N, C-alpha and C positions, 0 to 999 in steps of 0.2 A: 504494500500500500504506500502511495506517495502522498505528500502533503505540501502545503505552501504556508509559510509564516509571513504575515503582513504586519508591517509597523506603520502607524500614522504618527509622524514626528513633526516637531517644530524645529526651526533653525535655532541653534543654541546662542541666541543673541542676549548679551548681558542686559538684565532689566526686563526681559520678556519671558523668561522661563523660571519656574519654581519661585514665583513672586511672593507667595505666602511665606515660604521658607526664608526668602531674602529679607523679609521684615525683621527677622531676628538675627540672621548671620551675615547679611550683606549680599549685594548682587553678584559680586565676583565669586564668592565661595559657592553660592547657590547655583551659578552657571557651571562651575567646575563639577559639582555634584551631578547636575543634569547630564553633562557630557560623560561622566563615569557610568551613570545608569544606562545611557544610550549604548555605550561601547560594550558594557557587560551583557546587556539583554540581546543586542543584535548579534554579537559575535558567538553566541551560543548555538547559532544555527548556520548550516551550510549556506554559502552564498547562492547556490543553485536553487535552493528552496525558499529564498527570502526575498521579499520585495519591500522597499521603503517608499512610502508616499509622503509628500510634502504639500501642504496647502499652498495656495498661490503666492502669498506674501513670502513665506519661507522658501519657496522654490526660486523666487526672484533673487532673494538674498544669497541663496546657494549659487546662482549663476554669477553674481558679483564677487563673492568671496567663498569659494568652495570649502565646505567642511566635510560633508558626507562623501563627496568624490574622493577626498584625500584619505579619510579614515575607513571608508567602506568601498574601496575602489572596485571590487569585484561584484558588488551587490547592484541590483537593478533599482534605479531611483526614478520616480515619476511624480508628476504634479497631479493632485486630485482635481477632478472636474466638478463644477457645481451644477 
């Protein structure tokens, strides 16, 4: 049996991720935590069976300053459609 793992992610922009956590520990550290969670969760799966979806704003930021392409170069990355 084969499967596919789908991740819906936000671009790890400081001040835009883990905002409730950032209130107590700061934007920089909360962004580092978000990146660690992304890396840990996504890397558990084979790139052949994994797809990463980014919403439009995150996808545009990814085009400007690649994060996912660098850290998850073998994974398929797509923009979600509305």
